[in-house]
N, C-alpha and C positions, 0 to 999 in steps of 0.2 A: 479470554479468561478475565475474571474479576478478583481483585484482592481488597482486603480491608487493612489499612495501614494505621497502626496505633489506635485501633478500635473506633476510629471516627471518620477517616478519609477513604473514600472508595476510588481505587484505580482500576479503570476498565481498559484493559490492553487491547480489546477488540476495537473500541472506538478511539483509543488514545486520549482518554479524558480523566481528570481528577474532579471528584464531586463530594460535596457535603450534603447532608440531608436538610437542605434549606430551600427546596423548590427551584434549584438552578441558579440562585443568586451568586454563588461563589464558584461556579464551574470554571475549570481551566481546560482548554483544548491544546494538546501538545502537537507539534509538527510531527510528520511521519518519522523523520530520522530521530528526533528526540524520544519519541515513543519506542522505536526499535531499540535505542540504546538503553532506556530504562527497563524495557521488558527483558533484554539480554542479561542485565545486571541482576534483576529480581530472580530470573531463572537459574542464575549461576552464583549463588551466595559464596562468599569467601574471597580471598585475595586473587586478583587477576592482573596479569601484566597489561600495560597499555597496548603493546603490540598485538596481543590476543584480541582485545576489544576492537581495535581498528581493523584487524583481519576479519572478524566475524560480522561486524556491523557495516563496514564499508567495503573492504577488498573483496569479500566473498560475493558481494552483490554488484561488482563491476564499477564501484564508485572510487573516487580518488580519496584515499585516507591521508590525514596529516595530523600532527599534534595540535596545530592551530584549530582545525575543525573539531577535534575531540574536546579541546579546552572550552571552545565556545558553546558546545552542546552541554557539557558538564555545568557550565555557568548558567545556561538556560534552565536546566532541570533544578539546580539549587535555588534559583530565584523563584521558580514556580512553587516549590515546596515551602519556601520561606513564607509565602503568603498564608500557609496553614500552620505557621509556627513550628515547622520541622526544619531544623538546621542540618546542613551537610547530608542530604539523602544519599550521596555517593561520596565517600571519603578517600583521601589520598594517604597511602601508607608508605612504608620504607621503600626507597629506590623508585619512587614515582608510581608504584602500582596502585590499583583501584579496588574498592570493595563497597558493595551496598552496605550502608551503615548497620553494623551488627546490633545496635541498640534499638532498631526499629522492630516493632511487632507486626509481622506481615502474615496475614491469614488468607488462604484461598477460600473464596466464597462461591465461586462458579468456575468450574474447570472446563466449560464448553469452549472449544476452539473453533472460531469462525473467521471468515475473511474480515479484516478490519475495514471500516468505512474510509473512503478517500475523501478528505476534507479539502476540496479544491480552493475554497475561499475561507480563510481564517479571519476571525473577527478583528484581531489585532496582531498581525504578523510581527514577530520580534525583529528589531532593527539589526540585531547582531547575527541573524541567520546567514551562514556562509554559503556562497554559491558552490554547489557540488560538481556541476559540469558547466564549463564556460563555452557557450555557443560561439561559433566563428562564422564569418561570411560564407554563405553557400552551404552551411552545415547546421541548419536550425534543428534544435532539439525537439521542437513542437511538431514538425511534420517531416518524417524521414521516409520519403518515397522509396529510396533505395533499400532501407531496412525492411520496409513492408514487402517489397518485391522479393528480398532475400528470404524472409519468413515464409512467404507463399511457396517459393521454390523448394525450400527445405521440407515443407509439408507435403508437396507433391512427390518429392523423391522418397520420403518416408512411407507415404501411402502406396507408391509403386512397389517398394521393397516388401512391405507387409502383404500386398496382394500376391506378389510372386511367391512368397513363402507359404501362402495358403492356397496354392494351385490356382492362382488367378481370380479367386473369389474376392469381391470388393463390396463392402457394405457402406452405404452413405453415412455421414456423420449425423448423429442425432442432435437436434437443436432444441433447447428449452425456451419456451416463450416466457418472457419476463413481463411484457405489457402489450396490449393491443391498442390502447388509446392513451394520449392523443397521437401516439406514433407506435408502430410495431417495433419491439425490441426483442432480440433473441440472444442466447448465449450457448456456448459449447459445454459449459459446466452443468452438472446435475445439481439442482437445488435440493439439498438434503433436508431443509426445513424452511418455514416461512421467514425466519429472521435472515437467513442467507439470501433469499430472493429479494427481500426488502433492501438489504445492504447493496446488492448488485444494482438494483434499479436506482437507488440513491446515488451510487457512484457514477452510473451512466449519466444521470441528469446533471451532476456536478461538472463532469467533463464537458458535456454538451453546452451547458450554459457558460462555463468559463471560456471556452473557445468560440462561443457565439456561432455554433453550427446550426444553420437553418434547415428545415425539412418541409417538404410539400406533400401533396397527395400522391399515393402509390409509391411511397418510399419507405424503407425500413432500415434498421440498424442491427449489426452483429457486434456484440461487446464482450470483451474479456479483460480481466486484470489479474495480475499475479501477486497481490499483496498477501503474503502468508507469514504472519509473525513467527510461526514455528520454524520457518526457514529463513527468517530475517529478510524477507523480500521488502524492497523499498519503493515499489510503485511502477511495475512494468504494465503498461496499458495498451490494448489494441482495440481500435474501433473502426468498423467498416460501415460507411454510409452508402446505401445501395438503392438503385432504382429498380422497381419490379419489372419483369419482362415475362412474356407469356411462355417462353421456353426455359427460362432460368430465373428463379426468384431472387437470386443474389448476383445479378450481372450489373455491369456498369457501376462499379463501386469506387468511391474515394476512400483510401485507407490511411488511417492515422496511427502512428506508433509513438508512444511516449516512453522514453527510456527511464526517466525518473520523474514521478509526479509529486511535487512538494506543495 
């Protein structure tokens, strides 16, 4: 969705960006969490308790909420809008509650809801960005083999149950081709329009380049991500890097699962 704020600033919730009509000279790219916080506040005008904000933006997405995290992201958003001479985009009211500034003129200019683009590499990541999940030894957030195995097991159980309920009839999962060159990329999602397909492919390339995943001849990728601003998703990404095989096009796969992509 796109909004025009105070008749001159464009907020693109799909991309998580703030823009002026100056050819990109003054563009600001928000982090995924900052974008989710801003989008939630814009979608819910009026006074909201801090507990409700933390529940919807952090807890509902399996992330650790805290007043410290909330304060730092509020500060981040206020600094971003201050660059456009907008003070206190989110204001604090009585008893510490929050509200999108009621003096702002916010106009919906595009109500299309698409998957937001994953910005794996931000031009100037803010120094105050708090770590939302602290990795520990033997439990890397970047590659969860155990989680990937669990996801595959749950999918297998779900397919078996569905097949049993339909008298044993089982149909293969339809895959959507995102690209054939320079590498084959597929997804389980249906691409409802060219913009969604472009976003998906951009997200795949961002993850692949960020993690320095190499590919060779006769290899392909299966890619899925669950960033849906309408449900406050904050970046669950699954990528399978597979070698082709004459009996199974997706055999011998390395699976990558990212719980939160910032």
